[in-house]
Residue, then its C-alpha position, 0 to 999 in steps of 0.5 A: i517519493a520524497a519530492p511531492s512531500l518536500l514541495g507540499r510543505t512549502l506551499s500555501k493552503n490553496a497551492e498545497r491542495a492543487l498539488r495534492h489533487g495533481l498528485a492524485t490525478f497523476a496516480v489515477a493516470v498511471w493506474l489507467a495507463y498501466n492496466i490498459w497497456w498490460n491488456w492491450r492485446g487481450v485480457d489474461w484473466r489469470s494475470g491481467l486483471p487489476l486485482q493484486l493488492c497493489d492495484i487496489n492500493g493504487l486507487m486507494a492512494p488518490f482516493a485517500l488524498v482527495t477525500g481525506k477519509r480516515f478508513a482510506r488513509a489508514t488502509l493506504y498507510f498500512w498497506t503501503a508501509a507493510l505490503t506495497a513496500q515489499a515490491f521494493i524489497q523483492p520486486s516480482l520482475i522478470d524483465g529488465p530496463a530495456f522493457v516497458l514493464f520494468w519502468a511501469f512496475w517501478l512507476s506504479h509502486t513509486v506513485i503509491a509510496a509517494c501518496a502515502v508519504y505525502d499523507v503522513v508528511v504534509r497532511g499529518f496522518r498519524p496511525r493509531w491502533r484503531d487504524l490498524g484495526i481498519a487495515v486488518i478488516a480491509s485486508l480480510v475483506y480483500v482476501a475473502l473476495i479475491l480467494p474465490i476468484d483465484l481458485h476459479l481462475g487458477a490465478d494468484y492475485g494477492f499471492v493467496g491462490n493455488p495457481p498451476a505451474g505456469i504462474v510464477i510465484p515470488p520466491f519469498v511466498l514460495a518459501l512459505g510452503p505449499w498451498p494452502q499453508r502459504a496462504i494461511v501464513l501470509v494472512c497471519l503475517a500481514p497483521l504482524g507487519f501492520v503492528i511493526v509499522l505502527l510501533p514507531w508512532v506508538v513509541a513516539r507518542v509515549f515519549a511525547g507524553r513523558s516530555t509534556n509531563a516533565t515540562s508541565p508546571v507543578s502547582s503548589v498547594 
C-alpha cells in the first residue's frame, strides 16, 4: 500500500503522472480479472455481480486518480478509510491461502487502499466537511439503488439486504440484529465512521492555524 506513494513523492511531475496512471490502469485490470474469474462458470446473481461497495470503490479509485474530480476523491477517501478498511479488520473470507479467492480478495482491497493513500500522500488530497457531505450523498445513492436489487434477488450487496439462509452474513453485521434493523444501523454507522476519519484533519487544521497565528508578526500602532 505504501510503496506507490513512497515512489511517487520522489518523481518528477511527468514521471509521477505516468506512475499514477499506471497504478490506475493496474487497479482496473485487477477489477476486471477478479470479476471475470469470479463469474467464469456463470453468473451467480446473488453474489457474483460487482455490486458490493468495494466493487464500486474499486472503479472509483482509478477514476479519482486519473481525473482528479473532487467528488471522486472525496468518495474514495471516506469509503476507503471508513468502509473498505473493514475488509482488513474483518475479512469476509472462507478460503485460505491455498485458494485463488484468498489472494484475489486481498489484492483487490490492497489496490483500493494504495490508490486512496496515494491521493492523500502524493496528490495532496485533504478532506473537509463538504467532502464528508459528498461521501454521505454518494453512500445514500448507493443504498437507494442497491436495496431494491437485494430484495429482488435475495442478495446481500452492501450488507443491507435480507438474504435467505444460504447467504453468509459477516459476524459483525449479523450482530447488529435482524433485518431491517441491521440495515438501518449500518446506514447510521457509515456517516459516524466518516466523521471519525475526518476528525484528524480537522484537528490538524486547527493546530496549523494556531501555529500560524502564533508566529505572525504583530504590527505596532
